N, C-alpha and C positions, 0 to 999 in steps of 0.2 A: 639398247636400253638408254633412255634419256636421263642424264644425271641431274643433280640438284643445282639450284642457283646459289652461289656463294659469293661473298664480298670480301676479297682478301686484303683490302687496304682501308685504313681509316683516313678521314679527310685531313688535309693539311691545315695548319693554322694560317690565318690571314698574313700574307707577306712571306709565307714559306711554300716550299714545293716538296712533293713526294715522288720518288722514282718508282714508276709502276712497271717499267721494263727497261732493258738496257738502252740508255740514251733517250728515254721518254719521261718527262717530268709533268706532274699534275699540280695545278693550283686552282683556287676558287676565287672568283671575283664577286663582290657584294652586289646584291639586288634588294629591292624593297620587299617587305613581307608580302605574302606568306612564304614564298619560295626561298628567299634570302641569299641565294648564290647561283652562279653559273660556273660550270667547269671549263677550264681552259688548259691546253696542253702545249708543251714545248718539245720539239723533236730536234735532236742534235745532228746537224748536217756536217759537223767537222769545223768548217770555217764560219758557220753562222747557225741561226736557229730558224726553223719553221714553226710557227705557232698556229694553233687551231682554236678559232673563235676568240672573242675579245672581252665580252661584257658590255654594259651600256656606257654611253658617253656622259659620265659625271666626273667631277673633280676627285671624288673618293676613288673611283675606279682608275683614273689616270695616276693618282698617287700610288695605288696598289701596284700598278704596272711599273712605275718608276722604281719602286722598292725592289721588285723582281729583277729589273734590268740592271740595277746597281748591286744586286745580291746574287741569287742563285744563277742568273743568266749573264753575269758580268763577264766582260772580256770578248764577247762575240756579238755581232749585230743580229737583229731580227731581219732576215732577208726576205722571208715569205710569210704570208698569212693565208691560211685555208679557212674560209668561212663555210661552215656546213650548210647554212641556210640563211634566209633573209631576215629572220626575226631580230628585233633590236638588241636582245641580250647576247646575241651571237655575232653581230656585225656592227654594233654601235660605235666602236672605236676604230673601225677599218680605215676611215679617212684620216684619223690622227696618226696611225702608224704609217700610212702612205705618205702623208705630208711631212711629218716630223722626222721619219727615219728612212724614207725612200723604200719602204717595204712593198713588195709585189703582192697584189691581191689575187688569189686563186679561188674561184668559186664557180658555180654553175651559172649559165646565162640567165636563167629565170631568177635566181637569187640576186644577182647583181642588178638586173633591171627592176625587180620589185623593190629592193632596198633603196635604190636611187630615186625611183618614182615616189615612194612613200616619204622619203626624207624631204623631197622638194614640195610635197603637197601639204601645205599648212593651212588649216581652216580655223577661223575664229568662232564659227558656229557650225553645227551639223549641217551637212548638205541635204537637199530634199531627198536624194536617193538613200542616204543613211536613215533619215526619219521614216521613209516608206518601208525600208527593210525592217526596222525595229517594229513598226506596226504589224508587218506581216508575221512577225514572231509571236504576236500577242503580248507585247511588253506591258507590264503593269502601268496603269495611267499615271500614277504619281511619279514613277521613275521616268516615264516619257516626258512629263511636264518639266522635270528637273533637267533632263538632258537637252531638251529643246532650247533652253535659255542659258546653257553653260558651255564654255569653251571646251571642246572635246580634247582628249589626249591626242597629241600629234606625234608621229614618229620622230620628227625633228627635235622633240623634247628630250630624246634619249639616244639619238643617232646623229653623229656629226656629219658635216658635208662630205660626200664621197666623190673624189675626183673622177674625171673621165679616164677610162682605160683599166682593163683587168685582163687576167689570163683565164680563159674558159677551161673548166673541167666538165666532163660529161660521162654518161653511162658507157662503160667499156674502156675508158681510158686507163692507162697504166702510168703511175707517177712514182718518183723516188723521193723519199723524205726520211730523215732520221736513220740513215743506213739501211733502210728497208725498201722493198718494192711493194706497191699497193695497187689493188684493183679498185676503180671507182664504180660503185653501184648506187643508183639513185632510187629514192623512195618518194612517196607522195602521201597526202592526207593531212599531216600536221603542217607541212609547208611544201609547196610545189618544187619538184626537182631538188629535194634534200639530198646532199651528197653524204655517202658513207664510204669509208675506206677499209679495205680488207688486205692485211699483209700477206705476202706470198709464203712467209715462213709459218703461217698458221697460228701465230702467237697473239696477234692484236686485231681488233676491229674498232675503228673510230666511228661511233654510232650516233653522235650528236643527240638530237631529241627523237630520232627515228627508232632508237633501240634502247629506251630508258629501262632501268632495271626494276625499280620499286614503285614507280608512279607511271601513270599513262599520260601522254601529252594531250593537249586540247585538240580536238578535231572539230573545228568551227566552220560554219557557213557564214559568209560575210556579204555585205552589199557590193563588194568589188566583183564578185561572180556568184550571184544568188542562185543559179541553177546548177552549180557544181555538186559533186558527190564525194566530199572528202572522206567519208566513212568507207565507201566502196574502194576508193583509191588506197586508203590505209590498209584495209584487209588484203587487197591484191598485192601490195608491197610486202607485207609480212609473209605471204605465201611465196613470193619470188625469192625472198632471202633464205628460206628454209634449206634448200639444197647446199648452201655454203656455210651453214652454221655448225659448229662443233662445241663439245663440252669444254675443250681446253682453251679456247680463245678467251682472252681478257677483253671485254667490251668497255671501251672508254666512252662514257656517257656524257651528255650535256648537263645533267643535274644528278644529284645524289652520288652514290658510290659506283665506281667501276665494278664489274662482276664477271664471273664465269657461269656458264649454263645457258647459253643463248638458245639452243633448241627448245628448252623448257620455257624460256621467257617468250619466244615467239608464239608458242602454243597458248600461253596465258593471254598475250595481247589479242590474239584472234578470238579465243574463247570468251574473254571478258566482254568484247563488243557484241559477239553473237548472243550472249545471255542478256545484255542490255537491250538489244533489238527485240528479243523475244518478249521481255517484260513490257517494252513499249508497245509492241503489236497487241498484246493482251489488253493493256490499258486503253488503247484506242478503239476498243469495242464500242466505247461511247465517244462522240466527237469531242475534240480538244485542240487547243493551240499548243505550239511548242512550249511556251512558258507554263502551260498547265501540266506539263509532263515531268517537271523537276523531280518530284517525289518518286515517281515510278522509275525514272532513268537513273538517278543518282543515289536513291535510297537514303537520303539525309536532307536536312533543311539547308537551303542555300541562303547564305548571308548576303547582305547588301553588296559587300565588296567583291563577291563572287558572281553577282547576278549577270554581268555582261558575258563572261566566259561560259556560264551555264546556259545562257540564252542561245548563243551561237552553236554550242555543242548539241543542245536539244533540237535545234532547227536542223542541224546536219543529220542527226539520226532519223528524224521524221522524213526528211527529204530522201534519205537512202531507202527507206521502206517504200516511199512513193516511186522512186526510180526502179525498184524491183517489182512494182505492180501490186504491192501488198496492202497499200492504203490508198484512199482517195483524198483529194484536196479540193476544198471549196473556199472562196473568198467571202469573208463576212463583211457586213456593211462598214465596219471600222477599218477595213483593210487587212485584218488578220486572216491568215490561212487556218482553216479548221480541217484537221486530219481525222480520218476514221478508217478502221480496218474494213477491208472489203468483205461483203456478206458471205462470199464463198470461201473465205479463208478460215 
């Protein structure tokens, strides 16, 4: 019988840490609204700390880390950093730790290469490939007009320079940290080759954004790889994790609260997307672009600040149905893909 999902810990105050297991401390680093935080962890290695994820590269986040380093983490150096994946809120200060403290970076090859590539790729205006991709999503004309003439957000705005050199972790590796032995298991969909760590004692799982408890991560399709299938990759990853999940594990998440009840949560993550895909398939009985699908997919009105994330997630779900042969895809005169459920479905 699968047990309930429970959250045994309350979030720490800024500048403080909560012990979530023997030798494992939890802190939160500030992010802009609406998410407002990212979780980071410190694992006690005896002579030093291994930290997991960093937050974005801002002076406020650096100050928060300095407070931790002079407070709860005082007396021992940060010798290693494990970055679960390449997104800016998780790897933004990797270069700062490496340069200022000589910290060793451990992450997957894909995460390192993606983070370093994106950090070096600064654009003053959207590239033609980006604009073409937005058009293929069916972006609203007024939003497209604004984006075409505005400097886009660049990864370098929130991720500091990342030096050459890292230590690779990959699927099947076994590493030691915080007095525990961990299996590395990688997932996909939210970020390629996202590392999760599963302790051999059965007590802890470091889940990053792959195993969030109360929210679902964005599964977006982007101009970088417009024919990818992140939704399919995500569902496959959740299925692969199921045999290793137990009700007693504490899952240390990238956002919100750590929780117990991973078997139930994996079921929710799979079922939620299956339901969304079925709503979308029914909606596409009439031809529509990805941006036409917001109401059907998200069941709420999308605000302007959410538009970009909603657009790439809607595109990803439409493309998953296409990859499964459940919908057709035609190109409209304005470059937008128009999707429609196959007549035989």
